[in-house]
Backbone as XML, in Angstrom:
<?xml version="1.0"?>
<chain id="A" units="angstrom">
  <residue number="1" name="MET">
    <atom name="N" x="0.838" y="-1.170" z="0.000"/>
    <atom name="CA" x="0.000" y="0.000" z="0.000"/>
    <atom name="C" x="0.888" y="1.239" z="0.000"/>
  </residue>
  <residue number="2" name="SER">
    <atom name="N" x="0.518" y="2.260" z="-0.807"/>
    <atom name="CA" x="1.371" y="3.443" z="-0.904"/>
    <atom name="C" x="1.056" y="4.428" z="0.209"/>
  </residue>
  <residue number="3" name="ASP">
    <atom name="N" x="2.056" y="5.199" z="0.554"/>
    <atom name="CA" x="1.934" y="6.191" z="1.612"/>
    <atom name="C" x="1.099" y="7.357" z="1.095"/>
  </residue>
  <residue number="4" name="PRO">
    <atom name="N" x="-0.022" y="7.726" z="1.757"/>
    <atom name="CA" x="-0.852" y="8.817" z="1.268"/>
    <atom name="C" x="-0.182" y="10.186" z="1.397"/>
  </residue>
  <residue number="5" name="ASN">
    <atom name="N" x="0.811" y="10.299" z="2.258"/>
    <atom name="CA" x="1.549" y="11.549" z="2.440"/>
    <atom name="C" x="3.036" y="11.308" z="2.225"/>
  </residue>
  <residue number="6" name="PRO">
    <atom name="N" x="3.432" y="11.120" z="0.971"/>
    <atom name="CA" x="4.850" y="10.834" z="0.731"/>
    <atom name="C" x="5.715" y="12.004" z="1.164"/>
  </residue>
  <residue number="7" name="LYS">
    <atom name="N" x="6.859" y="11.684" z="1.747"/>
    <atom name="CA" x="7.790" y="12.722" z="2.184"/>
    <atom name="C" x="8.542" y="13.239" z="0.974"/>
  </residue>
  <residue number="8" name="LYS">
    <atom name="N" x="8.786" y="14.538" z="0.994"/>
    <atom name="CA" x="9.542" y="15.136" z="-0.104"/>
    <atom name="C" x="11.009" y="14.828" z="0.075"/>
  </residue>
  <residue number="9" name="SER">
    <atom name="N" x="11.644" y="14.466" z="-1.023"/>
    <atom name="CA" x="13.077" y="14.249" z="-0.961"/>
    <atom name="C" x="13.768" y="15.608" z="-1.009"/>
  </residue>
  <residue number="10" name="SER">
    <atom name="N" x="15.026" y="15.636" z="-0.642"/>
    <atom name="CA" x="15.744" y="16.910" z="-0.636"/>
    <atom name="C" x="15.809" y="17.512" z="-2.034"/>
  </residue>
  <residue number="11" name="SER">
    <atom name="N" x="15.717" y="16.684" z="-3.076"/>
    <atom name="CA" x="15.756" y="17.212" z="-4.435"/>
    <atom name="C" x="14.429" y="17.854" z="-4.830"/>
  </residue>
  <residue number="12" name="ASP">
    <atom name="N" x="13.343" y="17.575" z="-4.077"/>
    <atom name="CA" x="12.042" y="18.175" z="-4.364"/>
    <atom name="C" x="11.920" y="19.573" z="-3.772"/>
  </residue>
  <residue number="13" name="VAL">
    <atom name="N" x="12.744" y="19.890" z="-2.785"/>
    <atom name="CA" x="12.651" y="21.163" z="-2.094"/>
    <atom name="C" x="13.522" y="22.190" z="-2.806"/>
  </residue>
  <residue number="14" name="LEU">
    <atom name="N" x="12.907" y="23.329" z="-3.129"/>
    <atom name="CA" x="13.655" y="24.399" z="-3.776"/>
    <atom name="C" x="14.087" y="25.412" z="-2.727"/>
  </residue>
  <residue number="15" name="THR">
    <atom name="N" x="15.266" y="25.970" z="-2.922"/>
    <atom name="CA" x="15.716" y="27.054" z="-2.056"/>
    <atom name="C" x="14.925" y="28.304" z="-2.432"/>
  </residue>
  <residue number="16" name="THR">
    <atom name="N" x="14.980" y="29.291" z="-1.566"/>
    <atom name="CA" x="14.301" y="30.556" z="-1.853"/>
    <atom name="C" x="14.817" y="31.155" z="-3.151"/>
  </residue>
  <residue number="17" name="GLU">
    <atom name="N" x="16.130" y="31.084" z="-3.352"/>
    <atom name="CA" x="16.721" y="31.630" z="-4.580"/>
    <atom name="C" x="16.239" y="30.873" z="-5.815"/>
  </residue>
  <residue number="18" name="GLN">
    <atom name="N" x="16.120" y="29.541" z="-5.708"/>
    <atom name="CA" x="15.635" y="28.750" z="-6.834"/>
    <atom name="C" x="14.165" y="29.067" z="-7.137"/>
  </residue>
  <residue number="19" name="GLU">
    <atom name="N" x="13.364" y="29.306" z="-6.084"/>
    <atom name="CA" x="11.969" y="29.701" z="-6.295"/>
    <atom name="C" x="11.893" y="31.036" z="-7.034"/>
  </residue>
  <residue number="20" name="VAL">
    <atom name="N" x="12.758" y="31.971" z="-6.661"/>
    <atom name="CA" x="12.789" y="33.272" z="-7.342"/>
    <atom name="C" x="13.144" y="33.075" z="-8.808"/>
  </residue>
  <residue number="21" name="THR">
    <atom name="N" x="14.137" y="32.251" z="-9.070"/>
    <atom name="CA" x="14.547" y="31.995" z="-10.454"/>
    <atom name="C" x="13.419" y="31.320" z="-11.228"/>
  </residue>
  <residue number="22" name="LEU">
    <atom name="N" x="12.733" y="30.362" z="-10.596"/>
    <atom name="CA" x="11.609" y="29.688" z="-11.261"/>
    <atom name="C" x="10.517" y="30.703" z="-11.595"/>
  </residue>
  <residue number="23" name="ARG">
    <atom name="N" x="10.224" y="31.603" z="-10.681"/>
    <atom name="CA" x="9.223" y="32.650" z="-10.941"/>
    <atom name="C" x="9.674" y="33.551" z="-12.096"/>
  </residue>
  <residue number="24" name="ARG">
    <atom name="N" x="10.941" y="33.918" z="-12.084"/>
    <atom name="CA" x="11.448" y="34.800" z="-13.140"/>
    <atom name="C" x="11.385" y="34.116" z="-14.500"/>
  </residue>
  <residue number="25" name="VAL">
    <atom name="N" x="11.663" y="32.821" z="-14.542"/>
    <atom name="CA" x="11.535" y="32.075" z="-15.800"/>
    <atom name="C" x="10.060" y="32.033" z="-16.207"/>
  </residue>
  <residue number="26" name="ALA">
    <atom name="N" x="9.176" y="31.803" z="-15.238"/>
    <atom name="CA" x="7.745" y="31.730" z="-15.537"/>
    <atom name="C" x="7.233" y="33.033" z="-16.141"/>
  </residue>
  <residue number="27" name="PHE">
    <atom name="N" x="7.696" y="34.168" z="-15.611"/>
    <atom name="CA" x="7.271" y="35.464" z="-16.142"/>
    <atom name="C" x="7.902" y="35.750" z="-17.494"/>
  </residue>
  <residue number="28" name="GLY">
    <atom name="N" x="9.053" y="35.135" z="-17.765"/>
    <atom name="CA" x="9.706" y="35.299" z="-19.061"/>
    <atom name="C" x="10.246" y="36.690" z="-19.325"/>
  </residue>
  <residue number="29" name="GLU">
    <atom name="N" x="10.401" y="37.482" z="-18.282"/>
    <atom name="CA" x="10.836" y="38.859" z="-18.458"/>
    <atom name="C" x="12.316" y="39.071" z="-18.155"/>
  </residue>
  <residue number="30" name="SER">
    <atom name="N" x="12.994" y="38.040" z="-17.689"/>
    <atom name="CA" x="14.393" y="38.184" z="-17.304"/>
    <atom name="C" x="15.286" y="37.480" z="-18.317"/>
  </residue>
  <residue number="31" name="PRO">
    <atom name="N" x="16.223" y="38.206" z="-18.904"/>
    <atom name="CA" x="17.163" y="37.539" z="-19.814"/>
    <atom name="C" x="17.957" y="36.466" z="-19.051"/>
  </residue>
  <residue number="32" name="ALA">
    <atom name="N" x="18.252" y="35.373" z="-19.719"/>
    <atom name="CA" x="18.962" y="34.263" z="-19.067"/>
    <atom name="C" x="20.261" y="34.717" z="-18.420"/>
  </residue>
  <residue number="33" name="ARG">
    <atom name="N" x="20.931" y="35.692" z="-19.002"/>
    <atom name="CA" x="22.210" y="36.133" z="-18.444"/>
    <atom name="C" x="22.050" y="36.793" z="-17.081"/>
  </residue>
  <residue number="34" name="THR">
    <atom name="N" x="20.827" y="37.228" z="-16.737"/>
    <atom name="CA" x="20.606" y="37.868" z="-15.437"/>
    <atom name="C" x="20.145" y="36.878" z="-14.368"/>
  </residue>
  <residue number="35" name="LEU">
    <atom name="N" x="19.939" y="35.626" z="-14.751"/>
    <atom name="CA" x="19.478" y="34.595" z="-13.808"/>
    <atom name="C" x="20.670" y="33.846" z="-13.228"/>
  </residue>
  <residue number="36" name="ARG">
    <atom name="N" x="20.532" y="33.362" z="-12.017"/>
    <atom name="CA" x="21.620" y="32.636" z="-11.353"/>
    <atom name="C" x="21.886" y="31.313" z="-12.073"/>
  </residue>
  <residue number="37" name="ALA">
    <atom name="N" x="23.110" y="31.146" z="-12.547"/>
    <atom name="CA" x="23.479" y="29.956" z="-13.319"/>
    <atom name="C" x="23.285" y="28.671" z="-12.515"/>
  </residue>
  <residue number="38" name="ALA">
    <atom name="N" x="23.648" y="28.688" z="-11.230"/>
    <atom name="CA" x="23.499" y="27.486" z="-10.395"/>
    <atom name="C" x="22.029" y="27.118" z="-10.236"/>
  </residue>
  <residue number="39" name="ASP">
    <atom name="N" x="21.169" y="28.130" z="-10.101"/>
    <atom name="CA" x="19.732" y="27.860" z="-9.978"/>
    <atom name="C" x="19.179" y="27.278" z="-11.271"/>
  </residue>
  <residue number="40" name="LEU">
    <atom name="N" x="19.580" y="27.866" z="-12.392"/>
    <atom name="CA" x="19.120" y="27.353" z="-13.683"/>
    <atom name="C" x="19.530" y="25.898" z="-13.871"/>
  </residue>
  <residue number="41" name="GLU">
    <atom name="N" x="20.762" y="25.585" z="-13.493"/>
    <atom name="CA" x="21.252" y="24.215" z="-13.631"/>
    <atom name="C" x="20.428" y="23.250" z="-12.776"/>
  </residue>
  <residue number="42" name="GLN">
    <atom name="N" x="20.169" y="23.632" z="-11.523"/>
    <atom name="CA" x="19.391" y="22.762" z="-10.639"/>
    <atom name="C" x="17.955" y="22.607" z="-11.149"/>
  </residue>
  <residue number="43" name="LEU">
    <atom name="N" x="17.366" y="23.673" z="-11.640"/>
    <atom name="CA" x="16.007" y="23.595" z="-12.179"/>
    <atom name="C" x="15.959" y="22.715" z="-13.427"/>
  </residue>
  <residue number="44" name="ARG">
    <atom name="N" x="17.036" y="22.720" z="-14.212"/>
    <atom name="CA" x="17.116" y="21.806" z="-15.370"/>
    <atom name="C" x="17.236" y="20.359" z="-14.897"/>
  </residue>
  <residue number="45" name="VAL">
    <atom name="N" x="18.077" y="20.123" z="-13.883"/>
    <atom name="CA" x="18.246" y="18.767" z="-13.336"/>
    <atom name="C" x="16.904" y="18.231" z="-12.828"/>
  </residue>
  <residue number="46" name="LEU">
    <atom name="N" x="16.122" y="19.105" z="-12.187"/>
    <atom name="CA" x="14.809" y="18.709" z="-11.671"/>
    <atom name="C" x="13.741" y="18.665" z="-12.763"/>
  </residue>
  <residue number="47" name="ARG">
    <atom name="N" x="14.142" y="19.036" z="-13.979"/>
    <atom name="CA" x="13.258" y="19.054" z="-15.152"/>
    <atom name="C" x="12.077" y="20.006" z="-14.962"/>
  </residue>
  <residue number="48" name="LEU">
    <atom name="N" x="12.365" y="21.140" z="-14.332"/>
    <atom name="CA" x="11.350" y="22.169" z="-14.159"/>
    <atom name="C" x="11.440" y="23.217" z="-15.262"/>
  </residue>
  <residue number="49" name="ILE">
    <atom name="N" x="12.621" y="23.320" z="-15.880"/>
    <atom name="CA" x="12.809" y="24.232" z="-17.007"/>
    <atom name="C" x="13.550" y="23.508" z="-18.112"/>
  </residue>
  <residue number="50" name="GLU">
    <atom name="N" x="13.452" y="24.082" z="-19.307"/>
    <atom name="CA" x="14.209" y="23.585" z="-20.457"/>
    <atom name="C" x="14.572" y="24.782" z="-21.316"/>
  </residue>
  <residue number="51" name="ASN">
    <atom name="N" x="15.477" y="24.571" z="-22.230"/>
    <atom name="CA" x="15.883" y="25.652" z="-23.121"/>
    <atom name="C" x="14.820" y="25.855" z="-24.180"/>
  </residue>
  <residue number="52" name="GLY">
    <atom name="N" x="14.400" y="27.098" z="-24.317"/>
    <atom name="CA" x="13.451" y="27.473" z="-25.356"/>
    <atom name="C" x="14.145" y="28.325" z="-26.397"/>
  </residue>
  <residue number="53" name="LYS">
    <atom name="N" x="13.403" y="28.746" z="-27.388"/>
    <atom name="CA" x="13.959" y="29.557" z="-28.473"/>
    <atom name="C" x="14.546" y="30.869" z="-27.956"/>
  </residue>
  <residue number="54" name="ASP">
    <atom name="N" x="13.852" y="31.475" z="-26.989"/>
    <atom name="CA" x="14.273" y="32.783" z="-26.479"/>
    <atom name="C" x="14.850" y="32.715" z="-25.067"/>
  </residue>
  <residue number="55" name="GLY">
    <atom name="N" x="15.217" y="31.534" z="-24.605"/>
    <atom name="CA" x="15.756" y="31.387" z="-23.257"/>
    <atom name="C" x="15.034" y="30.278" z="-22.520"/>
  </residue>
  <residue number="56" name="PRO">
    <atom name="N" x="15.291" y="30.153" z="-21.217"/>
    <atom name="CA" x="14.667" y="29.071" z="-20.461"/>
    <atom name="C" x="13.156" y="29.245" z="-20.356"/>
  </residue>
  <residue number="57" name="VAL">
    <atom name="N" x="12.444" y="28.119" z="-20.415"/>
    <atom name="CA" x="10.981" y="28.101" z="-20.273"/>
    <atom name="C" x="10.611" y="26.984" z="-19.314"/>
  </residue>
  <residue number="58" name="LEU">
    <atom name="N" x="9.432" y="27.099" z="-18.722"/>
    <atom name="CA" x="8.954" y="26.064" z="-17.814"/>
    <atom name="C" x="8.527" y="24.825" z="-18.590"/>
  </residue>
  <residue number="59" name="THR">
    <atom name="N" x="8.793" y="23.667" z="-18.017"/>
    <atom name="CA" x="8.256" y="22.414" z="-18.541"/>
    <atom name="C" x="6.859" y="22.249" z="-17.937"/>
  </residue>
  <residue number="60" name="ALA">
    <atom name="N" x="6.162" y="21.195" z="-18.315"/>
    <atom name="CA" x="4.848" y="20.929" z="-17.722"/>
    <atom name="C" x="4.980" y="20.766" z="-16.206"/>
  </residue>
  <residue number="61" name="GLU">
    <atom name="N" x="6.000" y="20.053" z="-15.769"/>
    <atom name="CA" x="6.224" y="19.878" z="-14.328"/>
    <atom name="C" x="6.603" y="21.213" z="-13.688"/>
  </residue>
  <residue number="62" name="GLY">
    <atom name="N" x="7.360" y="22.030" z="-14.393"/>
    <atom name="CA" x="7.715" y="23.358" z="-13.898"/>
    <atom name="C" x="6.488" y="24.229" z="-13.703"/>
  </residue>
  <residue number="63" name="LYS">
    <atom name="N" x="5.533" y="24.132" z="-14.621"/>
    <atom name="CA" x="4.283" y="24.889" z="-14.493"/>
    <atom name="C" x="3.494" y="24.422" z="-13.284"/>
  </residue>
  <residue number="64" name="ARG">
    <atom name="N" x="3.487" y="23.104" z="-13.059"/>
    <atom name="CA" x="2.782" y="22.576" z="-11.872"/>
    <atom name="C" x="3.460" y="23.066" z="-10.598"/>
  </residue>
  <residue number="65" name="ARG">
    <atom name="N" x="4.787" y="23.017" z="-10.565"/>
    <atom name="CA" x="5.528" y="23.459" z="-9.382"/>
    <atom name="C" x="5.325" y="24.948" z="-9.163"/>
  </residue>
  <residue number="66" name="TYR">
    <atom name="N" x="5.375" y="25.735" z="-10.231"/>
    <atom name="CA" x="5.175" y="27.181" z="-10.124"/>
    <atom name="C" x="3.800" y="27.481" z="-9.520"/>
  </residue>
  <residue number="67" name="ALA">
    <atom name="N" x="2.786" y="26.732" z="-9.921"/>
    <atom name="CA" x="1.431" y="26.957" z="-9.411"/>
    <atom name="C" x="1.320" y="26.687" z="-7.915"/>
  </residue>
  <residue number="68" name="THR">
    <atom name="N" x="2.243" y="25.887" z="-7.358"/>
    <atom name="CA" x="2.186" y="25.571" z="-5.928"/>
    <atom name="C" x="2.951" y="26.566" z="-5.068"/>
  </residue>
  <residue number="69" name="LEU">
    <atom name="N" x="3.730" y="27.445" z="-5.695"/>
    <atom name="CA" x="4.516" y="28.404" z="-4.925"/>
    <atom name="C" x="3.593" y="29.405" z="-4.249"/>
  </residue>
  <residue number="70" name="SER">
    <atom name="N" x="3.973" y="29.822" z="-3.049"/>
    <atom name="CA" x="3.174" y="30.821" z="-2.353"/>
    <atom name="C" x="3.221" y="32.122" z="-3.130"/>
  </residue>
  <residue number="71" name="ARG">
    <atom name="N" x="2.121" y="32.843" z="-3.055"/>
    <atom name="CA" x="2.042" y="34.117" z="-3.760"/>
    <atom name="C" x="2.629" y="35.212" z="-2.890"/>
  </residue>
  <residue number="72" name="ALA">
    <atom name="N" x="3.221" y="36.182" z="-3.524"/>
    <atom name="CA" x="3.798" y="37.310" z="-2.798"/>
    <atom name="C" x="2.687" y="38.159" z="-2.193"/>
  </residue>
  <residue number="73" name="MET">
    <atom name="N" x="2.975" y="38.751" z="-1.046"/>
    <atom name="CA" x="1.993" y="39.640" z="-0.435"/>
    <atom name="C" x="1.715" y="40.787" z="-1.386"/>
  </residue>
  <residue number="74" name="GLY">
    <atom name="N" x="0.445" y="41.114" z="-1.530"/>
    <atom name="CA" x="0.069" y="42.196" z="-2.423"/>
    <atom name="C" x="-0.092" y="41.758" z="-3.864"/>
  </residue>
  <residue number="75" name="ALA">
    <atom name="N" x="0.148" y="40.466" z="-4.129"/>
    <atom name="CA" x="-0.014" y="39.976" z="-5.497"/>
    <atom name="C" x="-1.497" y="39.921" z="-5.841"/>
  </residue>
  <residue number="76" name="ASP">
    <atom name="N" x="-1.787" y="39.964" z="-7.106"/>
    <atom name="CA" x="-3.175" y="39.925" z="-7.566"/>
    <atom name="C" x="-3.823" y="38.624" z="-7.114"/>
  </residue>
  <residue number="77" name="PRO">
    <atom name="N" x="-4.884" y="38.678" z="-6.307"/>
    <atom name="CA" x="-5.522" y="37.463" z="-5.817"/>
    <atom name="C" x="-6.408" y="36.784" z="-6.844"/>
  </residue>
  <residue number="78" name="GLY">
    <atom name="N" x="-6.558" y="37.379" z="-8.008"/>
    <atom name="CA" x="-7.386" y="36.778" z="-9.035"/>
    <atom name="C" x="-8.499" y="37.732" z="-9.439"/>
  </residue>
  <residue number="79" name="PRO">
    <atom name="N" x="-9.444" y="37.218" z="-10.219"/>
    <atom name="CA" x="-10.511" y="38.083" z="-10.713"/>
    <atom name="C" x="-11.340" y="38.668" z="-9.568"/>
  </residue>
  <residue number="80" name="GLN">
    <atom name="N" x="-11.620" y="39.935" z="-9.670"/>
    <atom name="CA" x="-12.454" y="40.603" z="-8.685"/>
    <atom name="C" x="-13.386" y="41.557" z="-9.404"/>
  </residue>
  <residue number="81" name="SER">
    <atom name="N" x="-14.460" y="41.890" z="-8.729"/>
    <atom name="CA" x="-15.403" y="42.838" z="-9.292"/>
    <atom name="C" x="-14.800" y="44.231" z="-9.258"/>
  </residue>
  <residue number="82" name="ASP">
    <atom name="N" x="-14.842" y="44.942" z="-10.391"/>
    <atom name="CA" x="-14.354" y="46.309" z="-10.443"/>
    <atom name="C" x="-15.423" y="47.288" z="-9.945"/>
  </residue>
  <residue number="83" name="ASP">
    <atom name="N" x="-16.650" y="46.808" z="-9.804"/>
    <atom name="CA" x="-17.769" y="47.659" z="-9.421"/>
    <atom name="C" x="-18.116" y="47.404" z="-7.959"/>
  </residue>
  <residue number="84" name="LEU">
    <atom name="N" x="-17.412" y="48.089" z="-7.060"/>
    <atom name="CA" x="-17.615" y="47.883" z="-5.635"/>
    <atom name="C" x="-19.033" y="48.237" z="-5.208"/>
  </residue>
  <residue number="85" name="LEU">
    <atom name="N" x="-19.549" y="49.385" z="-5.672"/>
    <atom name="CA" x="-20.901" y="49.778" z="-5.293"/>
    <atom name="C" x="-21.932" y="48.793" z="-5.818"/>
  </residue>
  <residue number="86" name="GLY">
    <atom name="N" x="-21.729" y="48.320" z="-7.025"/>
    <atom name="CA" x="-22.645" y="47.329" z="-7.582"/>
    <atom name="C" x="-22.627" y="46.038" z="-6.782"/>
  </residue>
  <residue number="87" name="ALA">
    <atom name="N" x="-21.433" y="45.623" z="-6.357"/>
    <atom name="CA" x="-21.314" y="44.397" z="-5.560"/>
    <atom name="C" x="-21.993" y="44.571" z="-4.197"/>
  </residue>
  <residue number="88" name="LEU">
    <atom name="N" x="-21.810" y="45.743" z="-3.579"/>
    <atom name="CA" x="-22.469" y="46.003" z="-2.288"/>
    <atom name="C" x="-23.985" y="46.048" z="-2.438"/>
  </residue>
  <residue number="89" name="ASP">
    <atom name="N" x="-24.457" y="46.702" z="-3.497"/>
    <atom name="CA" x="-25.897" y="46.774" z="-3.756"/>
    <atom name="C" x="-26.481" y="45.381" z="-3.931"/>
  </residue>
  <residue number="90" name="LYS">
    <atom name="N" x="-25.800" y="44.550" z="-4.688"/>
    <atom name="CA" x="-26.284" y="43.171" z="-4.904"/>
    <atom name="C" x="-26.295" y="42.399" z="-3.581"/>
  </residue>
  <residue number="91" name="ALA">
    <atom name="N" x="-25.261" y="42.573" z="-2.765"/>
    <atom name="CA" x="-25.216" y="41.872" z="-1.486"/>
    <atom name="C" x="-26.359" y="42.307" z="-0.581"/>
  </residue>
  <residue number="92" name="LEU">
    <atom name="N" x="-26.672" y="43.607" z="-0.581"/>
    <atom name="CA" x="-27.779" y="44.093" z="0.240"/>
    <atom name="C" x="-29.116" y="43.569" z="-0.268"/>
  </residue>
  <residue number="93" name="ARG">
    <atom name="N" x="-29.299" y="43.556" z="-1.597"/>
    <atom name="CA" x="-30.546" y="43.027" z="-2.151"/>
    <atom name="C" x="-30.712" y="41.551" z="-1.827"/>
  </residue>
  <residue number="94" name="ASP">
    <atom name="N" x="-29.614" y="40.786" z="-1.936"/>
    <atom name="CA" x="-29.658" y="39.360" z="-1.620"/>
    <atom name="C" x="-29.959" y="39.139" z="-0.139"/>
  </residue>
  <residue number="95" name="TYR">
    <atom name="N" x="-29.438" y="39.993" z="0.725"/>
    <atom name="CA" x="-29.635" y="39.884" z="2.167"/>
    <atom name="C" x="-31.096" y="40.142" z="2.532"/>
  </residue>
  <residue number="96" name="ARG">
    <atom name="N" x="-31.713" y="41.089" z="1.860"/>
    <atom name="CA" x="-33.090" y="41.474" z="2.177"/>
    <atom name="C" x="-34.103" y="40.444" z="1.726"/>
  </residue>
  <residue number="97" name="ARG">
    <atom name="N" x="-33.736" y="39.539" z="0.861"/>
    <atom name="CA" x="-34.682" y="38.532" z="0.347"/>
    <atom name="C" x="-35.015" y="37.517" z="1.372"/>
  </residue>
</chain>
């Protein structure tokens, strides 16, 4: 029977610097020459990135790993209503029903 909570191996854990590099690759806004070479190498070993036409890109596993990273404080939490008054009005109407 398999363990429902498998322990992460040391190779599964990224350092803070490697997480930053993975994020920078995901955004695609940083030239490869500005990224830490040791981090890029480790991310390649873990098969989280690969060489693309314009520099390093995330692999499918890299995209999955990137999605699990904690979001920075103040980062966009996702879609939100731009109409605050409309949202409040709707909430009040729903409450009164």
